[in-house]
N, C-alpha and C positions, 0 to 999 in steps of 0.2 A: 677190710674197712673196720677200723677200730675206733669207735667214736666214744668219747667220755661223757656218759650219760649222768654222771653224779650232779646233782642240784646243790647249790648253797643254801644251807639251812640258816634263816634269820629269825630273830625275835622281835616281834612287833612292839614298839616303844609304847602304844596304847593299852593293849590288851594283855602284853606279855606272852602270848602264845607263839610257839615256833611255826614257821611257815616255810616253803620251799618253791612257790609259785612266784610268778613275776610280781614285784612289789607295786603297790599303789603310791601315789605321790600325795602327802597330805595337804589338803585345802588350807589348813591353817597358817603354814610357812612356805608352801611351795617348794620345799626342799627335803621334808623328812620322808623316808620310804617306810610305808605300813603295810600291813596285811590287806588282802583284798576285802575281807569282811569290814574292817574298820574304815577303809576308803569308801565302801558302799554305803555305810552308815553316815560318814560325813556328808556324802553327796545327798543322800535323802533328807538330811537335816537341812542342808542349804536349800534344797528344792521346797521343803515344807515352809522355811521361813519367807523365801521369795513368793511362793504361792499366796500365803496368807497375807503378805504385805501388799500384793498387787490386786488380789480379790477380796472384797469386802465381805463376802459370804463365808460362812464357816464350812470347813471340809468334814 
């Protein structure tokens, strides 16, 4: 069994860091592949915007 375990190294267009794990899909345009850290940051940002819009009290 000879499995090719090499991973493709990508550069995140947002933070410019190299990553080799599975990319996240940007919520901005739904097609740009970004690193998981930037994907998580976009998700939290959207959550906070939604939460503050739907709840009148502050967090």
